[in-house]
N, C-alpha and C positions, 0 to 999 in steps of 0.2 A: 771413931772404927773407920767414916770415910776422911780420916787423914793421915790413912795408910793401903787400903783396901782398895778404894777407888781411884787414885793415879798410877798406880799399879794392874789393876786389872785391865782398864782402858789401854796404858801402853801396851801389855805383854798383848793383847786380845790384837790389837793392829802388828806387830812386829807377826805374830801368829798367823795370820790370814795374806799376809804376804810373803811369809815367808813360804808353804804352802804353795802357792801360784807359782813363786822361784823353785821349788823342790818337783813339782810336776812338771814346769816347763825346761829342767834340764832334763834330754835327754840323748838319749845314745847318740853319734853323730855328730852332734853340735861340738865339740874338740876334743882334746886329745884325752883318750880312755879311760887311762892314772886319773888323770885333771875330775875328769866328772865323778868317777871315783870318791875322790878323797873328798871333794865339795857335798855331792849328798851325804859322807857322813856326817859333816861339819852340819849340815844343813836339819840332818834327825836331832844331830848332842843339842843345838840349836833349841830343838822345839821340847825334847828333853825340857832344859833348863827353863821353860816359859810356860811349862804347864803346872814343873813345881815349883818355879818359882807363885805361880798365883794358888796354886795351893795351900804354898808357906804362906803370902798373904791372905789366905780366908782360917785359914787353922789361928794365927797371927790377933785380928778382927775377931775371933769367937764366931766364925759362921758355918765352921764344922769343928769338929772335938774329933782329930780321927783318935783309935789307941795307939799305945805311947812306938811299940815296934811300927805300926807303916806311918806315924809321922815320923822317924829318925832313919825309913825306906826312903820315903819321900825328898829327905835332903842331903840324903848321905847318894842320891840319884841324884844331886842337881847339883851337889858339888867335884863327881867325878867327871858330868860332862862337862861341867868348867876348864876339868882338868886336859879331859879327850880330846876339848877343842884347841887348846893352847895345843896338843901333839899336832892334830894333824893341819890347824895353822902352821906348821913348824917345816911339815913336808909338805902341803902343797909347795909351800916357796923354793924349797930344796926340788921338790920333781918340774917344777918350771925351770932351773935352775939346775935342771942335769939334764936336759930336755934331750929324750937317746941314747942318753948313758945310764949302765944299771947304780946303783948304794949298795957296795958289799955289803952282803949279809949279816955280818958282826955287825957292822956298825948301825945299822937300821934297830938290830937286838937292845946293843948298849945305849940307845936313843929309847928307844920301845919302854925299855926296865924301867922308868922311876914314872912313868904315866900307869904300869901293872902297878907297883907298888900300893902308890893310894888308892889305887882301885878295889886292894883287896883288904886295905886298910880303912879304908869308907863302911867296905863291906862288914869288918869286924866291927865299927866302933857301932854300928847297929845296938851292938850287945855289951860291949864291952866300954864305950864311949869314950874309946883313944881321941880319937881326932873332936868329936862333940858330942854333946847329951843335951838333952831333951830338958831344963829346968821344972819341974811339976807336970811331966808326959806331955807339957807342950811347947814349952817357946825352948825353942833354937840358941843351944849355946857354946862356944868354939871351949879349944883346951888350948892349953900351951903349948902344945904338943903339931896343931893345926899349923902352925908359920911354915910344918913342914911344907904341907900344900902348896901355900903360897909358895914358896921358895922352888919349888916346881914348874909350878905355873910360870912364875919370871924368868924361871929355865929355860925352857918352852921360847918364849917368847924374844927371850934373849938373844938365845941362836938362832930362831929367825931372823932379828931384826940383822945379825950378822952376817946372817947365807943373804938379806934382800942387798944391804952394803957389800958388797962381793959383789953380787950380781952388778950389781949398776959400776963399780970399778973393770970389770970386765965385761962389759953391754956393747955388742960389735955399734949398735945400731945407738936413734938419738929415740925411736917408739922401748926399744928395752930398759934404756939406762931411764927414761922420764920412768918405767911402769916398776922399778925399782928402788928407784930414787923414792920415789911417792909410796911404795911397800914401806922403806925404811922411817919418813917419818912417821907414817901413819903408825906404826906402833907405839911408838911415843904413849897414842891414845888410849890405846888398854892397861897398859902402866902406867898410868895415870887416875885409871878409872880405878881396875884392881885395887887400887892404893886407896882411892875415894871409898869404894864399898867396902872395904874392911876399915871402913874409922865410920861408917853410916847407913848400917844393915838396911833401911830400907832403900836405898840409895836406887835412880832405875835408868839410872846412863849406863851400867853396863848392858843390860837388855837394846839400847839402842845401842851401844858404839858396836855391836856384835851381831846384827844386823846390817848397819854402815860395812861390816868387813864382810858381810859373807855379798851383801850387792857387789858391792867392789870386784869381789873374786869373780861372781858370777859376768857382771858383764865386762871381766878383761876377759875372758871365754868366746864368748858374745862375738868380742872386736876380733878378734883368735880368727874364729869360725868366718867372722865378716873377709878377714880379709885372705883366708883362705879358699875361701869361696871366690871374690875376684882373680888370682893366682888361678886358679882353677880352670875361670873362663877364658882368661888369657892365654893360657897354654892349652885349650879348643884351639880358642877361633886362632893359635899361630898354626896348628895341627888342623884344621882344616881347609885351611888358605893352603901349606902344604900338602896332601890327600890331591886336593882340586889339582894342583900345578903341577903333582906329579900324572893324573891322569891325563893331561892334556901338554904333553912335551912337545916342543914342533915335531921330532920327526917321529911322531906318531900320527898327529894331524896331517906333515904331509904323507905318509906308506899310506894313511885311509880316504885323504884324498884322489892319488894316483890313481887305487884301485875302483874308487868311482870314474876317473875318466878313461881307465882300462873298460869297461863296460858299459861307457858311456856308444863305444863305435860297436861295438863286438853285442851287447845284448841288455836293449835299455831299458828293458823293464828291472835286470836285477841292478842297473846303477840308479836306479828309481826307490828298488828296495832297500838299497846297500844306504843312502842317502838320505831319510828318512830313519833306517836306524842310529848311521852317525848324529843326527840330526836329537835324535831324543838321548843321546847317550853322552851328549852337549848339555845337552837338558837338563837331566840329572845330576851331574859335577854342578852349574853354578847353582841350581837349587839347593844346594848338599851347603852351601855358604851364608844362608838366609835363619839358616835355624840349624839347634846341635840337640833339639828334639830326633831320639828314635823313631824309626818310619818298620811300618811290617816290612815281613823279612818278603816278603811275597817281590815289594815293591826293589829292594832291594837284589833278587834273582834276576828281574828282568834289566838290572844293569846289566849286571855279568853278561846275562845270556847274550846283550847287546854287546860288550865289549868281544865278547867270544868267536861273533857274527863275523865284524871286523877284523879281525885274527886268523881267523878261518879264512876270509879270502886268501889271505894274502899268503898263509903257509898251508894252505888243501891239506893235503890229504901229509904231512908231518904233523900234522899236531888233531889229537882223539879228542875227543872231551864227551863226561858219561856223566851223566846224574842220578845222586840216588836223595828225592828227596821224600821222608817218611813222616817229616815236618814242617808245616809253613805258619803256626798260631801264634807268630809270637815276633818280641822288636826287638832291631836291632839297629845300630845307629848306621846313620847315611853315612854310604861308604866306606865299608870296613872290611866285605867280605870282597869286591873286585879289585882291590891290592893285592892281599893277599893270592887271588887267580893270577896278574897281572905276572905278580913276583915269578908265579909257577911256569910262566911262558916263556916269559924273558931270562930267567937264570934258571932252569933248571929243564925245557924242552925245545926253542929252539936254536942253543948252542951243541945241543946234538944234530948231528947231516941225517938221523935217520929220526928223527923227533920222540915224539914219544905222546903220553896220557895223561889228562887231568878229570880226575873225577871228585864233583861237588857235592857230600850229603850234608845232610841234616838227620836229626836226632831226639827223641824228647824221654828225657829220664825225671824219674820221681821228683827229683832238687833245681833240674835243669834244661836249657834247650841247651844242644850243638852245634854247631857248624864248621867241618870241615873240609879241607882242598888237598886232598895229594895227588902227586905228581910222581911220576919215575923216571927222570930227568936227571941227572948230571947229583945233585946234591953238595952236601958242606959238612964241613964239621965242625956241629955246634959248638965242640966245647974250646974248637978254636976262633975264630968269630964265621959273623954272614957276609955272603959276597957283598963285594962294593957294589955302591947306589942299592943294595937291599936292604938292612938292617935300618935303615934314615927311615924310608916308607911301612918299616914294620911296625918303629919305636912309634911311629904318630898312631897307627892303626890300634898295637895296645894301648897308648892313652888316655883313645878316644873310649875303648871301651872298657877300660879301666875307670874314667870318671863320668862317661852318661850313663853304661849301663852297671857299673860296678860287679866289671864280670870279669875276663881274664883271655890273656893271648898266649898261647902257646906251640912252640915252631920245634918238628921232632926230624933229622936227618942226620942221612949218612950216606957219606962221596958214594957216585954207584950207583946208588938201589934209591935213589927221590926225597922227600920234602912229606912232611904230613905239619897241616898249620892247624890247631884247633882253634874255633872260640866257643865256651863257656857263658853262658847266660840265665844266673839266676833267678829260678821261676817268679820273687816275690819281687822282681823287678818290672815285671807288668804293671804292677799296679801302677804305676810312678807315671 
């Protein structure tokens, strides 16, 4: 009994425990969603194979004596899990190879058809014994027709091999060539293992080989996630610096200092007040370089008010400001609202001799918070392009809102009627 049962139960228990751990850690957002879904299915199929393999070992060793139909069902589930696992291995490699592209529907159906046929035959074999039967009601025996199932398994592995080789040939980076090259080399192992497993029913190599394959795919997605996080950090750093630079351009500094000099002779108290506001404005811009963490909206609102205070000293009656703040208890990326207000001033209001109005408002909705900046200035045609010098700042803000808060930034405008910029922050992001 121990010759068959103990090595099987120990090996498959080890694989089962670590597979469950990896499956539980395979969470949404770790990598590309389609790849995550396929890998989850592969882990579940593998767990089915492990459980049925353990039950098979217990049956063969005489520890349990299930009814014939139950024993046949256990083996049908095991055989089906292996075939479906081969299919999804192929799907995983094809998905990575065609990332961003959709495979034609009839091609997907054609590739799925062999696995579907085997699934039906395995289920029917429980009652008919076409692919396998239970000798003496207990012992699993394959029929000559079972070679069809083996052929389907090898078919999917060979298709995956061809896809991996094609990926290595067409790869544009060294990392991709290495990845697909390793896939193509690794696929030789399951093929040999299937052959060995066919010759020796008590072989444990199949369980260990599949576990290694799933571990490799998991690590592949993990590395992708790390690379994506690194890329996002670099983009955020560039965006943060670009946004800060846009706020301390020389012409703005000169204009603010000119206002302070003007008040020094005519209104010293006003000069002092303006200097303090200007100092606070610069300090907030510098603080934004230190962290990507979102800040309370009230902090961003103070920064907006400091900026508008300085601009109001320059344009006086040409710039009218309104606030409609109905929600403040949420977080936004630092220096995300102020650039939108600055765009409204520079490209919407001061270009008109008569000036105009800017309204900053916030709303709380069931699933999100909204920050809205509206002006009645010149406007522009969104279908064409944003005004020169405006699109870059908005793009940087949009990237920060998406990366830091998983939110969105939309801009609506019409020539002669003004512009509306809306930031939407999902409520679940408040927990971040």
